[in-house]
C-alpha positions as CSV (number, residue, x, y, z in Angstrom):
1,M,-1.3,-13.6,-8.5
2,S,-1.4,-9.9,-8.2
3,L,-1.0,-7.8,-11.5
4,R,-0.8,-5.0,-8.6
5,L,3.0,-5.4,-7.4
6,F,5.6,-3.9,-10.1
7,S,9.2,-4.0,-10.9
8,F,10.9,-1.2,-12.4
9,S,14.5,-2.1,-13.2
10,G,17.2,0.5,-14.3
11,G,20.9,-1.4,-16.1
12,N,21.4,-2.5,-19.5
13,T,18.0,-3.4,-20.7
14,G,14.5,-2.2,-21.7
15,P,12.2,-0.3,-23.8
16,W,12.9,2.6,-21.8
17,R,15.9,4.5,-22.5
18,V,17.0,6.6,-20.0
19,I,17.5,10.0,-20.7
20,Y,18.6,11.7,-17.6
21,M,18.4,11.0,-13.6
22,D,18.4,14.0,-11.3
23,A,19.0,14.0,-7.5
24,I,16.2,16.7,-6.3
25,V,16.8,15.7,-2.9
26,G,18.8,13.4,-1.3
27,E,21.5,10.6,-3.2
28,T,20.5,9.1,-6.3
29,L,20.6,6.1,-7.6
30,P,23.7,4.3,-9.5
31,A,23.4,4.8,-13.4
32,A,21.5,3.3,-15.7
33,K,20.9,3.0,-19.0
34,R,17.2,1.6,-19.6
35,L,14.4,0.7,-17.5
36,D,12.2,-2.1,-17.4
37,I,9.5,-2.4,-16.0
38,A,7.6,-5.8,-15.0
39,D,4.5,-7.3,-13.5
40,P,4.6,-10.6,-11.2
41,T,3.5,-12.2,-14.6
42,K,7.1,-11.6,-16.3
43,T,11.0,-12.0,-15.5
44,A,12.8,-8.8,-15.8
45,S,15.2,-8.6,-18.5
46,D,18.5,-7.3,-16.9
47,P,19.6,-9.7,-13.8
48,Q,22.4,-7.8,-13.4
49,A,20.1,-4.5,-13.5
50,A,22.0,-1.6,-11.3
51,W,18.9,-1.4,-9.1
52,V,15.5,-2.8,-8.6
53,L,12.5,-0.6,-7.2
54,R,9.4,-2.4,-6.8
55,G,6.4,-0.9,-5.5
56,I,2.4,-1.9,-5.5
57,T,-0.8,-0.4,-6.5
58,S,-3.1,0.4,-4.2
59,N,-6.5,2.3,-3.0
60,D,-6.2,5.7,-2.7
61,R,-5.0,7.0,0.7
62,Y,-5.5,10.5,0.6
63,A,-9.0,11.2,-0.3
64,V,-10.0,13.8,-2.6
65,T,-13.3,14.9,-2.8
66,A,-16.2,12.7,-5.0
67,E,-15.9,15.0,-7.6
68,E,-12.0,15.1,-8.4
69,K,-12.5,11.6,-8.6
70,Q,-14.9,11.1,-11.1
71,Q,-12.9,14.1,-12.9
72,I,-9.8,12.2,-12.3
73,I,-11.7,9.3,-13.8
74,A,-13.0,10.7,-16.5
75,K,-9.6,12.9,-17.8
76,Q,-7.5,10.1,-16.8
77,L,-5.7,8.6,-19.8
78,D,-4.5,4.8,-20.1
79,L,-0.9,4.0,-20.0
80,G,1.4,2.3,-23.2
81,R,-0.2,5.0,-25.4
82,P,1.8,5.1,-28.5
83,E,1.6,8.4,-29.0
84,A,3.1,8.4,-25.1
85,T,7.2,8.2,-25.9
86,C,8.0,10.1,-23.1
87,A,8.3,9.0,-19.8
88,A,9.1,9.9,-16.0
89,L,9.7,7.2,-13.2
90,I,9.4,9.3,-10.2
91,P,10.7,7.7,-6.9
92,L,10.0,9.7,-3.7
93,R,10.4,9.7,0.3
94,K,9.2,11.3,2.7
95,N,9.9,11.9,6.0
96,A,10.0,10.5,9.7
97,A,7.9,14.1,10.8
98,W,5.1,13.4,7.7
99,W,5.1,9.3,8.9
100,A,4.3,10.8,12.3
101,L,1.0,12.9,11.5
102,T,-1.7,11.2,11.9
103,Q,-4.0,10.5,8.9
104,A,-5.8,13.6,9.3
105,E,-3.0,15.7,9.1
106,R,-1.4,14.2,6.7
107,Q,-4.9,14.0,4.3
108,H,-4.9,18.1,5.5
109,V,-1.5,18.9,3.9
110,F,-2.2,16.8,1.3
111,E,-6.4,18.9,0.0
112,D,-6.1,21.4,2.1
113,Q,-2.5,23.1,2.2
114,S,-1.1,21.6,-1.1
115,K,-4.0,20.9,-3.5
116,H,-2.3,18.1,-4.7
117,A,-4.9,16.2,-6.5
118,K,-6.4,20.0,-8.2
119,L,-2.9,20.5,-9.5
120,G,-3.1,17.1,-11.0
121,L,-6.3,17.3,-12.7
122,Q,-4.7,21.1,-14.9
123,H,-2.6,18.6,-16.3
124,F,-5.3,15.8,-17.3
125,P,-5.9,14.2,-20.1
126,S,-2.6,14.8,-21.4
127,L,-0.6,12.9,-19.2
128,A,-1.2,9.2,-17.6
129,R,-0.1,8.1,-14.3
130,R,0.2,5.1,-12.0
131,L,1.1,5.0,-8.5
132,H,3.2,2.2,-6.9
133,H,3.5,2.3,-2.8
134,C,6.3,0.9,-1.6
135,R,6.4,0.9,2.2
136,D,3.3,-1.8,1.5
137,L,6.4,-4.5,1.1
138,T,8.6,-3.6,3.9
139,D,9.4,-1.0,6.3
140,H,13.1,-0.9,4.6
141,A,12.2,0.2,1.6
142,P,14.5,3.1,-0.5
143,F,11.7,4.9,-1.2
144,D,7.7,5.4,0.0
145,F,6.3,6.0,-3.5
146,L,7.3,5.2,-6.9
147,T,5.2,7.4,-9.9
148,W,5.4,6.5,-13.7
149,F,4.0,9.1,-15.6
150,E,3.8,8.7,-19.8
151,Y,3.2,11.4,-22.0
152,A,3.6,12.6,-25.3
153,P,6.6,14.9,-26.7
154,A,4.2,18.0,-27.1
155,D,3.5,17.7,-23.3
156,E,6.6,17.6,-21.4
157,A,6.7,21.0,-20.7
158,A,3.1,21.1,-18.7
159,F,4.7,17.6,-17.0
160,N,7.5,19.8,-16.3
161,K,5.0,22.5,-14.9
162,L,2.8,20.5,-12.3
163,L,6.3,19.3,-11.5
164,T,7.4,22.3,-10.5
165,E,3.8,23.4,-9.0
166,L,4.1,20.4,-6.3
167,R,7.7,20.5,-5.2
168,A,6.9,24.2,-4.3
169,T,3.8,22.8,-1.9
170,A,4.2,22.1,1.3
171,E,3.6,18.8,1.0
172,W,7.2,18.8,-0.4
173,Q,8.4,20.2,2.7
174,Y,8.4,16.3,4.1
175,V,10.0,14.7,1.5
176,D,13.6,13.6,2.2
177,R,14.6,12.0,-1.2
178,E,13.5,12.4,-4.7
179,I,15.1,11.7,-7.6
180,D,13.4,12.3,-11.5
181,I,14.3,10.0,-14.5
182,R,13.5,11.2,-17.5
183,L,12.7,8.2,-20.0
184,V,11.9,7.5,-23.8
185,R,10.5,4.5,-26.0
186,E,12.6,2.7,-28.0
């Protein structure tokens, strides 16, 4: 059994209370009061969930330099830290123009134009994150990526700054659906 597959269920149960859901680009998801995250060893606690998003963790798709990778490994904190009571789930879909680019062209936008990894590194170690790929599961997934972030309340401003910086990059010109779901652990 793979521990790389995760389900995010928005409904009425789960340890995370939804503070708000904001459709940044495209349509939103149905309203949910709580979020449950289940890996394959658990059963989702809300069979009547308003929505369930699934993603799988995978290898790095967009190469970072060896130095950046070492910095990420050294700086990134673990998920589930007691002080990290705030979270964000960012489901994101890129448009057909993005997927029509070659891997090298996408890499150029990701690293050279947008400096995605460098921006992220500026905000470690206050943020913990895990990226989930959805396109690997089905061609009809509503999102390409699900990014899960956890942080302490004192780090919310830094997280918001990171999102603002990323959304201003060339890479985000290819985003046609993004939802910002903010949560607190209770």
